[in-house]
C-alpha positions in Angstrom: 129.7 -38.6 -46.4 128.9 -38.6 -42.5 128.9 -42.1 -41.1 125.9 -42.7 -39.2 124.6 -45.7 -36.8 121.1 -47.0 -37.5 120.0 -45.1 -34.5 121.4 -41.6 -36.0 119.7 -42.7 -39.5 116.4 -43.2 -38.2 116.2 -40.0 -35.8 117.5 -38.0 -39.0 114.8 -39.2 -41.0 112.2 -39.1 -38.7 113.2 -35.6 -37.8 113.1 -34.3 -41.3 109.9 -35.8 -41.5 108.2 -34.4 -38.4 109.8 -30.7 -39.6 109.9 -31.4 -43.8 105.6 -32.1 -42.4 105.5 -35.6 -44.4 104.4 -36.5 -41.1 102.1 -34.3 -39.1 100.8 -33.1 -36.1 99.0 -35.9 -33.4 100.0 -38.4 -36.0 101.5 -42.0 -34.9 104.5 -43.2 -35.4 103.9 -47.0 -36.0 107.6 -48.9 -35.1 106.2 -52.1 -37.1 106.1 -49.6 -40.4 109.0 -47.7 -39.8 110.8 -51.1 -39.5 109.6 -52.1 -43.1 109.9 -48.5 -44.6 113.7 -48.3 -43.8 114.5 -51.9 -43.2 115.9 -51.7 -39.6 115.0 -53.8 -36.3 112.6 -52.1 -33.6 115.8 -51.3 -31.6 117.3 -48.6 -33.5 113.5 -46.9 -33.8 112.9 -47.0 -30.3 116.2 -45.3 -29.2 115.4 -42.4 -31.7 112.2 -42.0 -30.7 113.7 -41.7 -27.3 116.0 -39.0 -28.6 112.8 -37.1 -30.7 111.0 -37.3 -27.7 113.9 -35.6 -25.8 113.8 -32.3 -28.8 109.9 -31.9 -27.8 109.5 -33.2 -31.3 107.4 -36.7 -30.3 105.6 -37.5 -27.3 106.0 -41.4 -25.9 102.5 -42.5 -24.7 102.7 -45.7 -21.8 100.9 -48.8 -23.5 100.2 -46.8 -26.9 102.9 -45.9 -28.6 104.9 -43.0 -30.0 102.7 -39.6 -31.6 104.0 -35.9 -33.5 103.7 -33.4 -31.0 101.9 -30.5 -32.0 103.5 -27.3 -32.9 103.9 -25.0 -30.7 104.7 -21.5 -32.2 105.1 -19.7 -28.6 107.2 -22.2 -27.7 109.3 -22.1 -30.4 110.1 -18.2 -30.7 111.0 -18.6 -26.8 113.5 -20.9 -27.7 114.8 -19.4 -31.1 115.1 -15.8 -28.3 117.5 -17.4 -26.1 119.4 -19.2 -29.0 120.1 -16.7 -30.9 121.6 -14.5 -28.0 123.5 -17.8 -27.1 124.7 -17.8 -30.2 125.9 -14.2 -30.8 128.2 -15.1 -27.4 129.4 -18.0 -28.8 130.3 -16.0 -32.0 132.2 -13.9 -30.1 134.4 -15.9 -28.2 134.9 -18.5 -30.8 136.4 -15.6 -33.0 140.1 -15.3 -31.8 140.0 -18.9 -31.6 139.0 -20.3 -35.1 141.9 -21.7 -37.0 143.3 -21.9 -40.4 142.0 -25.5 -40.6 138.2 -24.6 -39.6 138.4 -21.8 -41.7 139.4 -24.3 -44.7 136.3 -26.1 -43.5 133.9 -23.7 -43.5 135.1 -22.1 -46.9 134.0 -25.7 -48.2 131.0 -25.4 -46.4 130.7 -22.1 -48.2 131.3 -23.3 -51.5 128.6 -25.8 -50.8 126.0 -23.8 -49.6 126.6 -21.4 -52.8 126.3 -24.6 -55.1 122.4 -24.4 -52.9 121.8 -21.4 -54.1 122.2 -21.7 -57.5 120.0 -24.9 -58.0 117.4 -23.6 -55.8 118.2 -26.3 -53.1 117.0 -25.2 -49.6 116.9 -28.4 -48.0 120.3 -29.1 -48.4 121.3 -25.3 -47.6 119.4 -25.8 -44.5 121.2 -28.9 -43.5 125.4 -27.4 -43.9 123.8 -24.1 -42.6 124.0 -26.1 -39.4 127.2 -27.7 -39.8 128.5 -24.1 -40.8 127.4 -22.8 -37.7 128.3 -25.0 -35.1 131.3 -26.0 -36.5 132.3 -21.7 -35.8 130.5 -22.4 -32.2 132.7 -25.4 -31.8 136.2 -22.8 -31.3 133.9 -21.1 -28.3 136.2 -22.1 -25.4 133.4 -22.5 -23.3 132.4 -26.1 -23.9 129.0 -26.0 -22.1 127.9 -23.1 -24.1 128.6 -25.3 -27.3 126.2 -27.7 -25.7 123.5 -25.1 -24.8 123.4 -24.4 -28.2 123.7 -27.7 -29.7 120.9 -28.7 -27.7 118.7 -26.0 -28.3 119.1 -26.3 -31.9 118.1 -29.9 -32.1 114.8 -28.6 -29.9 114.1 -26.4 -32.9 114.9 -27.8 -36.3 111.5 -26.0 -37.5 113.9 -22.8 -38.1 115.7 -24.7 -40.6 112.0 -24.6 -42.7 112.7 -21.2 -44.1 115.2 -22.3 -46.5 112.9 -24.6 -48.6 109.5 -23.1 -47.5 110.7 -19.4 -48.9 114.0 -20.3 -51.1 114.2 -16.5 -52.5 115.8 -16.2 -48.8 118.5 -18.1 -50.1 120.7 -15.8 -52.0 120.7 -13.0 -49.3 121.3 -15.9 -46.9 124.3 -16.9 -48.2 125.7 -13.2 -48.4 125.1 -12.5 -44.9 127.3 -15.8 -44.0 129.6 -14.3 -46.7 130.1 -11.2 -44.6 129.7 -12.9 -41.5 133.0 -15.5 -42.6 134.9 -12.1 -43.6 134.2 -10.3 -40.4 135.6 -13.8 -37.9 138.6 -13.7 -40.5 139.4 -10.1 -39.5 138.7 -11.4 -35.9 136.7 -8.7 -35.3 134.1 -10.4 -32.5 131.4 -7.6 -32.2 131.3 -7.3 -36.2 130.6 -11.0 -36.5 128.3 -10.7 -33.8 126.3 -8.1 -34.5 126.2 -9.3 -38.6 124.8 -12.4 -36.5 122.2 -11.0 -35.0 120.6 -9.0 -38.2 121.0 -12.1 -40.1 118.5 -14.4 -37.5 116.6 -11.2 -37.0 115.8 -11.4 -41.1 115.4 -15.1 -41.3 112.9 -15.1 -38.5 111.5 -12.1 -39.6 110.1 -14.1 -42.4 109.8 -17.7 -40.5 107.2 -16.3 -38.0 104.9 -15.4 -41.0 105.3 -18.2 -42.6 105.0 -20.8 -40.1 101.6 -18.8 -38.7 99.9 -18.9 -42.4 100.8 -23.1 -42.3 99.3 -23.1 -38.8 96.3 -21.0 -39.9 95.7 -22.7 -43.6 
């Protein structure tokens, strides 16, 4: 298990609760209650809230406190349209630079994803999916591009919702990732980029419908 500081732990927990809908739009996040719930002081909670504000998930109002930001589907779509193009670019640049050691790590993640498909565990699948993608992009020689994708991913975590809102998507997603890794193995940058584009297109077409239904419910 990856080691996390208290700040990172609280950040991930609160982000999960926001993205999963356990903390609703407009709901206040009271430091005292979070402190009691997770058994930590207010310091890492405030640090986590500042990060969540940078991600656009939380608004901190002076002398009032923090609250969950209203989900903006239009803004989310704009971020995703940029993120997809940057991920395709990073994939193509990373293709000739992925080491054998990295491929071994990718294969391990792929096996974990397969187990999630068998278990119907969309939540864990979404976490591993993010690790796998960012591991591939980390082989991109353009560090600024990688950091930009990482930043945009944090600002668009609702994209992972498709895996636990629509678990029927898991087998297709796993197959697409298998084909993607095969293209990367073959050092076929154009094919890897196109597979990723189609993968994103399929997932987002489902996700946007689900999010619109959720908003209008």
